[in-house]
SEKELO-129732 format. One record per residue (C-alpha): x, y, z; residue number from 1. Coordinates in Angstrom, 2 decimals, always signed. Layout:
N
+---------+---------+---------+-----+
!      c1 !      c2 !      c3 !   k !
+---------+---------+---------+-----+
!       X !       Y !       Z ! NUM !
...
+---------+---------+---------+-----+
REM end
This chain:
353
+---------+---------+---------+-----+
!      c1 !      c2 !      c3 !   k !
+---------+---------+---------+-----+
! +229.58 !  -46.25 !  -36.31 !   1 !
! +228.43 !  -45.47 !  -32.79 !   2 !
! +230.22 !  -42.47 !  -31.30 !   3 !
! +233.12 !  -43.57 !  -29.13 !   4 !
! +235.50 !  -41.78 !  -26.78 !   5 !
! +238.25 !  -44.16 !  -27.88 !   6 !
! +241.05 !  -42.90 !  -30.09 !   7 !
! +241.21 !  -46.12 !  -32.09 !   8 !
! +238.89 !  -48.74 !  -33.54 !   9 !
! +239.96 !  -52.24 !  -34.57 !  10 !
! +238.35 !  -53.04 !  -37.93 !  11 !
! +238.31 !  -56.63 !  -39.13 !  12 !
! +237.41 !  -57.19 !  -42.78 !  13 !
! +235.96 !  -60.68 !  -43.16 !  14 !
! +235.18 !  -62.77 !  -46.20 !  15 !
! +234.28 !  -66.40 !  -45.60 !  16 !
! +236.52 !  -66.44 !  -42.55 !  17 !
! +234.13 !  -67.89 !  -39.98 !  18 !
! +236.73 !  -70.47 !  -38.88 !  19 !
! +239.24 !  -67.68 !  -38.19 !  20 !
! +236.67 !  -65.64 !  -36.28 !  21 !
! +235.87 !  -68.68 !  -34.16 !  22 !
! +239.56 !  -69.01 !  -33.35 !  23 !
! +240.74 !  -65.43 !  -32.87 !  24 !
! +237.86 !  -62.97 !  -32.37 !  25 !
! +237.42 !  -63.51 !  -28.61 !  26 !
! +241.12 !  -62.82 !  -28.06 !  27 !
! +241.08 !  -59.71 !  -30.23 !  28 !
! +238.16 !  -58.28 !  -28.25 !  29 !
! +239.83 !  -59.05 !  -24.91 !  30 !
! +243.28 !  -57.79 !  -25.94 !  31 !
! +241.87 !  -54.59 !  -27.46 !  32 !
! +239.62 !  -53.57 !  -24.54 !  33 !
! +238.41 !  -50.87 !  -23.95 !  34 !
! +238.72 !  -49.96 !  -27.63 !  35 !
! +235.89 !  -50.97 !  -29.97 !  36 !
! +236.15 !  -53.86 !  -32.43 !  37 !
! +234.18 !  -53.57 !  -35.67 !  38 !
! +233.62 !  -56.37 !  -38.15 !  39 !
! +233.01 !  -55.53 !  -41.79 !  40 !
! +231.70 !  -58.51 !  -43.71 !  41 !
! +232.49 !  -58.59 !  -47.42 !  42 !
! +229.30 !  -60.47 !  -48.40 !  43 !
! +230.42 !  -63.82 !  -46.96 !  44 !
! +228.61 !  -67.02 !  -47.93 !  45 !
! +229.91 !  -69.28 !  -45.14 !  46 !
! +227.53 !  -68.24 !  -42.38 !  47 !
! +229.93 !  -65.69 !  -40.88 !  48 !
! +227.26 !  -63.03 !  -40.36 !  49 !
! +224.82 !  -65.39 !  -38.65 !  50 !
! +227.60 !  -66.69 !  -36.40 !  51 !
! +228.67 !  -63.17 !  -35.39 !  52 !
! +225.09 !  -62.15 !  -34.59 !  53 !
! +224.58 !  -65.28 !  -32.51 !  54 !
! +227.82 !  -65.24 !  -30.52 !  55 !
! +228.68 !  -61.52 !  -30.44 !  56 !
! +225.37 !  -59.65 !  -30.69 !  57 !
! +226.85 !  -56.51 !  -29.12 !  58 !
! +229.71 !  -56.15 !  -31.59 !  59 !
! +229.33 !  -53.61 !  -34.36 !  60 !
! +228.77 !  -55.43 !  -37.66 !  61 !
! +228.81 !  -53.65 !  -41.00 !  62 !
! +227.58 !  -55.72 !  -43.93 !  63 !
! +229.02 !  -54.82 !  -47.32 !  64 !
! +226.51 !  -55.61 !  -50.09 !  65 !
! +229.08 !  -57.20 !  -52.40 !  66 !
! +232.63 !  -58.53 !  -52.14 !  67 !
! +234.70 !  -55.43 !  -52.83 !  68 !
! +238.01 !  -57.07 !  -52.00 !  69 !
! +240.47 !  -55.73 !  -49.45 !  70 !
! +240.78 !  -52.28 !  -51.02 !  71 !
! +237.12 !  -51.56 !  -51.74 !  72 !
! +235.94 !  -53.28 !  -48.58 !  73 !
! +238.06 !  -51.17 !  -46.27 !  74 !
! +237.25 !  -47.99 !  -48.19 !  75 !
! +233.57 !  -48.78 !  -47.63 !  76 !
! +233.76 !  -49.50 !  -43.92 !  77 !
! +236.21 !  -46.73 !  -43.00 !  78 !
! +233.61 !  -44.21 !  -44.12 !  79 !
! +231.74 !  -45.26 !  -40.96 !  80 !
! +234.71 !  -44.96 !  -38.58 !  81 !
! +234.76 !  -41.87 !  -36.34 !  82 !
! +237.92 !  -42.50 !  -34.29 !  83 !
! +241.16 !  -40.66 !  -35.19 !  84 !
! +242.95 !  -43.98 !  -35.79 !  85 !
! +241.85 !  -47.30 !  -37.26 !  86 !
! +243.63 !  -50.64 !  -36.93 !  87 !
! +242.96 !  -52.69 !  -40.06 !  88 !
! +243.24 !  -56.30 !  -38.94 !  89 !
! +243.06 !  -59.54 !  -40.90 !  90 !
! +240.68 !  -62.12 !  -39.47 !  91 !
! +243.55 !  -64.63 !  -39.14 !  92 !
! +245.58 !  -62.63 !  -36.62 !  93 !
! +246.16 !  -63.54 !  -32.98 !  94 !
! +246.71 !  -60.42 !  -30.89 !  95 !
! +248.47 !  -59.93 !  -27.55 !  96 !
! +247.33 !  -58.12 !  -24.41 !  97 !
! +247.79 !  -54.35 !  -24.65 !  98 !
! +248.95 !  -54.54 !  -28.25 !  99 !
! +247.25 !  -51.27 !  -29.23 ! 100 !
! +248.93 !  -49.11 !  -26.59 ! 101 !
! +252.40 !  -48.72 !  -28.25 ! 102 !
! +250.77 !  -47.95 !  -31.61 ! 103 !
! +248.54 !  -45.25 !  -30.15 ! 104 !
! +251.46 !  -43.75 !  -28.24 ! 105 !
! +253.57 !  -43.41 !  -31.40 ! 106 !
! +250.73 !  -41.89 !  -33.39 ! 107 !
! +250.00 !  -39.42 !  -30.58 ! 108 !
! +253.65 !  -38.32 !  -30.49 ! 109 !
! +253.91 !  -37.18 !  -34.10 ! 110 !
! +251.05 !  -35.99 !  -36.35 ! 111 !
! +253.17 !  -36.72 !  -39.44 ! 112 !
! +252.95 !  -40.48 !  -38.83 ! 113 !
! +250.41 !  -41.69 !  -41.39 ! 114 !
! +250.52 !  -45.41 !  -40.60 ! 115 !
! +252.32 !  -47.94 !  -38.45 ! 116 !
! +252.39 !  -51.66 !  -37.84 ! 117 !
! +253.15 !  -54.09 !  -35.02 ! 118 !
! +255.78 !  -56.78 !  -35.30 ! 119 !
! +254.26 !  -59.70 !  -37.23 ! 120 !
! +255.30 !  -63.19 !  -36.17 ! 121 !
! +254.19 !  -66.51 !  -37.63 ! 122 !
! +251.24 !  -67.91 !  -35.70 ! 123 !
! +252.33 !  -71.48 !  -36.44 ! 124 !
! +256.08 !  -70.98 !  -36.06 ! 125 !
! +256.03 !  -68.41 !  -33.31 ! 126 !
! +259.71 !  -67.50 !  -33.10 ! 127 !
! +259.85 !  -66.59 !  -36.79 ! 128 !
! +258.68 !  -63.49 !  -38.62 ! 129 !
! +255.60 !  -63.77 !  -40.78 ! 130 !
! +255.78 !  -63.42 !  -44.54 ! 131 !
! +253.19 !  -60.67 !  -45.00 ! 132 !
! +254.88 !  -57.94 !  -42.99 ! 133 !
! +257.56 !  -59.18 !  -40.57 ! 134 !
! +259.14 !  -56.14 !  -38.88 ! 135 !
! +258.13 !  -53.68 !  -41.60 ! 136 !
! +258.10 !  -53.32 !  -45.36 ! 137 !
! +260.46 !  -51.76 !  -47.88 ! 138 !
! +260.81 !  -51.59 !  -51.66 ! 139 !
! +263.83 !  -51.48 !  -53.92 ! 140 !
! +264.32 !  -48.89 !  -56.64 ! 141 !
! +262.44 !  -51.07 !  -59.12 ! 142 !
! +259.40 !  -51.32 !  -56.86 ! 143 !
! +259.92 !  -54.89 !  -55.64 ! 144 !
! +258.75 !  -55.26 !  -52.02 ! 145 !
! +260.56 !  -57.01 !  -49.20 ! 146 !
! +260.53 !  -56.85 !  -45.41 ! 147 !
! +262.80 !  -56.40 !  -42.47 ! 148 !
! +262.88 !  -60.07 !  -41.45 ! 149 !
! +261.69 !  -61.52 !  -44.78 ! 150 !
! +263.26 !  -61.21 !  -48.22 ! 151 !
! +261.45 !  -63.20 !  -50.91 ! 152 !
! +261.02 !  -66.66 !  -49.36 ! 153 !
! +263.79 !  -66.34 !  -46.75 ! 154 !
! +262.22 !  -65.74 !  -43.36 ! 155 !
! +264.32 !  -64.86 !  -40.33 ! 156 !
! +263.80 !  -65.99 !  -36.76 ! 157 !
! +263.00 !  -63.24 !  -34.28 ! 158 !
! +266.10 !  -62.73 !  -32.16 ! 159 !
! +265.11 !  -59.18 !  -31.04 ! 160 !
! +267.27 !  -57.80 !  -33.89 ! 161 !
! +264.46 !  -55.47 !  -34.97 ! 162 !
! +263.07 !  -54.44 !  -31.59 ! 163 !
! +263.45 !  -50.67 !  -31.98 ! 164 !
! +260.81 !  -48.32 !  -33.34 ! 165 !
! +261.92 !  -47.39 !  -36.86 ! 166 !
! +260.74 !  -45.74 !  -40.04 ! 167 !
! +259.81 !  -48.18 !  -42.78 ! 168 !
! +258.43 !  -47.75 !  -46.30 ! 169 !
! +255.16 !  -49.64 !  -46.00 ! 170 !
! +253.07 !  -51.19 !  -43.25 ! 171 !
! +251.52 !  -54.62 !  -43.66 ! 172 !
! +247.84 !  -54.76 !  -44.53 ! 173 !
! +247.50 !  -57.71 !  -42.16 ! 174 !
! +247.73 !  -55.37 !  -39.16 ! 175 !
! +247.93 !  -51.79 !  -40.36 ! 176 !
! +247.18 !  -48.85 !  -38.10 ! 177 !
! +246.24 !  -45.73 !  -40.05 ! 178 !
! +245.69 !  -42.13 !  -39.10 ! 179 !
! +242.27 !  -41.49 !  -40.60 ! 180 !
! +243.15 !  -37.94 !  -41.62 ! 181 !
! +246.16 !  -39.20 !  -43.59 ! 182 !
! +244.18 !  -42.11 !  -45.04 ! 183 !
! +241.52 !  -39.79 !  -46.40 ! 184 !
! +243.97 !  -37.17 !  -47.61 ! 185 !
! +245.88 !  -39.80 !  -49.59 ! 186 !
! +242.62 !  -40.99 !  -51.15 ! 187 !
! +242.30 !  -44.30 !  -49.31 ! 188 !
! +243.04 !  -47.60 !  -50.99 ! 189 !
! +242.85 !  -47.84 !  -54.77 ! 190 !
! +239.63 !  -49.85 !  -55.29 ! 191 !
! +240.79 !  -50.97 !  -58.74 ! 192 !
! +243.44 !  -53.12 !  -57.05 ! 193 !
! +240.82 !  -55.35 !  -55.37 ! 194 !
! +243.54 !  -57.11 !  -53.35 ! 195 !
! +247.35 !  -57.29 !  -53.04 ! 196 !
! +249.82 !  -54.38 !  -52.98 ! 197 !
! +247.14 !  -51.87 !  -51.97 ! 198 !
! +248.86 !  -51.13 !  -48.65 ! 199 !
! +252.18 !  -50.46 !  -50.40 ! 200 !
! +250.45 !  -48.12 !  -52.83 ! 201 !
! +248.71 !  -46.28 !  -49.98 ! 202 !
! +251.88 !  -45.94 !  -47.90 ! 203 !
! +253.84 !  -44.66 !  -50.90 ! 204 !
! +251.17 !  -42.02 !  -51.52 ! 205 !
! +251.30 !  -41.07 !  -47.84 ! 206 !
! +255.08 !  -40.73 !  -47.99 ! 207 !
! +254.82 !  -38.56 !  -51.10 ! 208 !
! +252.56 !  -36.30 !  -49.01 ! 209 !
! +255.17 !  -36.05 !  -46.26 ! 210 !
! +253.87 !  -38.68 !  -43.84 ! 211 !
! +256.03 !  -41.23 !  -42.03 ! 212 !
! +255.38 !  -44.98 !  -41.78 ! 213 !
! +256.58 !  -46.77 !  -38.66 ! 214 !
! +257.33 !  -50.24 !  -37.34 ! 215 !
! +256.43 !  -50.45 !  -33.64 ! 216 !
! +257.79 !  -53.79 !  -32.38 ! 217 !
! +256.65 !  -53.25 !  -28.77 ! 218 !
! +253.30 !  -54.21 !  -30.25 ! 219 !
! +253.31 !  -57.82 !  -31.44 ! 220 !
! +250.78 !  -60.04 !  -33.21 ! 221 !
! +250.81 !  -63.55 !  -34.68 ! 222 !
! +249.54 !  -63.94 !  -38.23 ! 223 !
! +248.45 !  -67.20 !  -39.83 ! 224 !
! +248.75 !  -65.86 !  -43.39 ! 225 !
! +249.70 !  -68.03 !  -46.27 ! 226 !
! +253.06 !  -66.80 !  -47.54 ! 227 !
! +254.17 !  -68.77 !  -50.57 ! 228 !
! +251.92 !  -71.72 !  -49.71 ! 229 !
! +248.71 !  -70.17 !  -50.99 ! 230 !
! +249.92 !  -68.67 !  -54.25 ! 231 !
! +247.35 !  -69.09 !  -57.00 ! 232 !
! +247.42 !  -67.84 !  -60.61 ! 233 !
! +244.90 !  -65.14 !  -59.60 ! 234 !
! +247.19 !  -63.96 !  -56.80 ! 235 !
! +250.15 !  -63.96 !  -59.21 ! 236 !
! +248.12 !  -61.87 !  -61.66 ! 237 !
! +247.06 !  -59.34 !  -59.02 ! 238 !
! +250.55 !  -59.07 !  -57.54 ! 239 !
! +252.27 !  -58.37 !  -60.87 ! 240 !
! +249.56 !  -56.04 !  -62.18 ! 241 !
! +249.22 !  -54.05 !  -58.98 ! 242 !
! +252.97 !  -53.82 !  -58.37 ! 243 !
! +253.61 !  -52.34 !  -61.80 ! 244 !
! +250.70 !  -49.94 !  -61.30 ! 245 !
! +252.05 !  -48.87 !  -57.90 ! 246 !
! +255.47 !  -48.09 !  -59.38 ! 247 !
! +253.94 !  -46.12 !  -62.25 ! 248 !
! +251.62 !  -44.09 !  -60.01 ! 249 !
! +254.08 !  -43.13 !  -57.30 ! 250 !
! +257.68 !  -43.07 !  -58.52 ! 251 !
! +259.37 !  -39.90 !  -59.75 ! 252 !
! +259.17 !  -39.45 !  -63.49 ! 253 !
! +262.81 !  -38.87 !  -64.46 ! 254 !
! +263.79 !  -42.56 !  -64.39 ! 255 !
! +260.37 !  -44.18 !  -64.57 ! 256 !
! +260.54 !  -45.30 !  -68.20 ! 257 !
! +263.90 !  -47.00 !  -67.59 ! 258 !
! +262.61 !  -48.72 !  -64.48 ! 259 !
! +259.45 !  -49.96 !  -66.21 ! 260 !
! +261.48 !  -51.37 !  -69.10 ! 261 !
! +263.79 !  -53.14 !  -66.65 ! 262 !
! +260.80 !  -54.43 !  -64.71 ! 263 !
! +259.08 !  -55.82 !  -67.77 ! 264 !
! +262.22 !  -57.80 !  -68.60 ! 265 !
! +262.53 !  -59.16 !  -65.06 ! 266 !
! +258.84 !  -60.01 !  -64.99 ! 267 !
! +259.34 !  -61.88 !  -68.25 ! 268 !
! +262.14 !  -63.87 !  -66.64 ! 269 !
! +259.80 !  -64.68 !  -63.74 ! 270 !
! +257.17 !  -65.83 !  -66.23 ! 271 !
! +259.65 !  -68.11 !  -67.98 ! 272 !
! +260.72 !  -69.50 !  -64.61 ! 273 !
! +257.08 !  -70.38 !  -63.90 ! 274 !
! +256.83 !  -72.05 !  -67.29 ! 275 !
! +260.00 !  -74.13 !  -66.86 ! 276 !
! +258.77 !  -75.21 !  -63.42 ! 277 !
! +255.59 !  -76.58 !  -64.98 ! 278 !
! +253.40 !  -73.72 !  -63.73 ! 279 !
! +252.00 !  -72.57 !  -67.06 ! 280 !
! +248.96 !  -70.90 !  -65.49 ! 281 !
! +251.22 !  -68.64 !  -63.45 ! 282 !
! +253.20 !  -67.77 !  -66.59 ! 283 !
! +249.97 !  -66.78 !  -68.34 ! 284 !
! +249.00 !  -64.79 !  -65.24 ! 285 !
! +252.16 !  -62.68 !  -65.62 ! 286 !
! +251.37 !  -62.06 !  -69.31 ! 287 !
! +247.78 !  -61.17 !  -68.44 ! 288 !
! +249.01 !  -58.79 !  -65.73 ! 289 !
! +251.16 !  -56.92 !  -68.24 ! 290 !
! +248.33 !  -56.48 !  -70.73 ! 291 !
! +246.03 !  -55.31 !  -67.93 ! 292 !
! +248.70 !  -52.80 !  -66.89 ! 293 !
! +248.89 !  -51.46 !  -70.46 ! 294 !
! +245.11 !  -51.14 !  -70.57 ! 295 !
! +245.18 !  -49.25 !  -67.29 ! 296 !
! +247.77 !  -46.68 !  -68.40 ! 297 !
! +245.33 !  -43.84 !  -69.25 ! 298 !
! +243.65 !  -44.27 !  -65.87 ! 299 !
! +246.99 !  -44.53 !  -64.06 ! 300 !
! +248.23 !  -41.32 !  -65.70 ! 301 !
! +245.12 !  -39.56 !  -64.44 ! 302 !
! +245.61 !  -40.90 !  -60.90 ! 303 !
! +249.26 !  -39.85 !  -60.93 ! 304 !
! +248.35 !  -36.31 !  -62.00 ! 305 !
! +245.57 !  -36.10 !  -59.43 ! 306 !
! +247.94 !  -36.94 !  -56.55 ! 307 !
! +250.64 !  -34.55 !  -57.77 ! 308 !
! +248.20 !  -31.62 !  -57.47 ! 309 !
! +247.78 !  -32.07 !  -53.70 ! 310 !
! +249.51 !  -29.63 !  -51.39 ! 311 !
! +252.87 !  -30.75 !  -49.91 ! 312 !
! +253.15 !  -33.47 !  -52.58 ! 313 !
! +256.72 !  -34.40 !  -53.41 ! 314 !
! +258.07 !  -37.62 !  -54.89 ! 315 !
! +260.16 !  -39.22 !  -52.16 ! 316 !
! +263.07 !  -41.62 !  -52.44 ! 317 !
! +263.58 !  -41.91 !  -48.68 ! 318 !
! +263.64 !  -45.52 !  -47.55 ! 319 !
! +263.86 !  -47.02 !  -51.03 ! 320 !
! +266.63 !  -49.62 !  -51.30 ! 321 !
! +268.93 !  -48.10 !  -53.95 ! 322 !
! +269.82 !  -51.44 !  -55.56 ! 323 !
! +267.91 !  -54.29 !  -57.18 ! 324 !
! +266.79 !  -56.66 !  -54.42 ! 325 !
! +266.58 !  -59.41 !  -57.06 ! 326 !
! +270.34 !  -59.07 !  -57.69 ! 327 !
! +271.20 !  -58.79 !  -53.99 ! 328 !
! +269.17 !  -61.86 !  -53.08 ! 329 !
! +269.58 !  -64.28 !  -55.99 ! 330 !
! +273.06 !  -63.38 !  -57.25 ! 331 !
! +274.85 !  -62.02 !  -54.19 ! 332 !
! +273.01 !  -64.46 !  -51.88 ! 333 !
! +272.08 !  -61.81 !  -49.33 ! 334 !
! +269.21 !  -63.62 !  -47.66 ! 335 !
! +268.74 !  -61.46 !  -44.55 ! 336 !
! +268.10 !  -57.77 !  -44.02 ! 337 !
! +271.39 !  -57.29 !  -42.15 ! 338 !
! +273.38 !  -58.71 !  -45.07 ! 339 !
! +272.08 !  -55.95 !  -47.33 ! 340 !
! +274.41 !  -53.60 !  -45.41 ! 341 !
! +271.87 !  -50.87 !  -45.91 ! 342 !
! +270.29 !  -48.59 !  -43.43 ! 343 !
! +268.95 !  -45.27 !  -44.59 ! 344 !
! +269.97 !  -42.72 !  -41.95 ! 345 !
! +267.53 !  -40.29 !  -43.49 ! 346 !
! +264.81 !  -42.90 !  -43.17 ! 347 !
! +265.53 !  -43.40 !  -39.47 ! 348 !
! +265.13 !  -39.67 !  -38.96 ! 349 !
! +261.86 !  -39.66 !  -40.88 ! 350 !
! +263.16 !  -37.22 !  -43.48 ! 351 !
! +262.22 !  -36.99 !  -47.15 ! 352 !
! +264.21 !  -36.20 !  -50.25 ! 353 !
+---------+---------+---------+-----+
REM end
């Protein structure tokens, strides 16, 4: 990457997203000025590279020789980034003027902030939060993710209820601002994941190293995304496999076996639900994910040990919802974040256990 005096670079990872680039790239460049925008192309086959060269010849374009997925693709391109911060942006995001300023300000305030995210609203339904990140991500004690503003398929409207800067557990990969020092120290994304859950895994590793993760709602973007509409058996497979792997790699060991056993049962229930709903391929995807997880165990043990050897490493429970979100949502019918009646005071102070 060309040397820049900017403190941040916007990095868009693209794979066959020419139609999104045509729609959003001009706005991203304008809204991000004077900070550089870099496009990393994941070996697209839809003419994306030719279109970028024709319409934006001055923009920095990094071509990745093969599709490495989200995790491997960003690991590849971030090796070329020289700014202290990098904003990892999906190609289907509409930005707003000055959106980078609040993120930079928060990162400059506190060197222990490893990552942060803007408020994510739905690009099509603009007064609602967006599925992929909403106002910031959390997990429950079994490793199931949810968001402030989105729990499972229940999505809240934005009524300024989450308009304060706050500590969260994970930042959305759709618009994730990382401190490059923290990103590298945590080992970057796990390339074995390919896609899905890699940002949760990274943020959990950062938190275990003592970093904070923030939601910065003064910065706002609109994400097209897909939510539950674009679920495929492959996505189901990756989500279940990578989520189990994330729990195994990053949770404290004293209760891990119990949690994994509980998770395998709940995953089995999810698989049966798919089957009864006539989605047999998704049921088989859950089964395949479990066998892949078992096959990965020797490698996951090694990764867990490798992280635990780093200085300042400490398994954290700060910001983890202490109950089962499945029970709270499906049985107790708590469909919004406020109804959980949970706010970690330690989390708000950015402390760790």
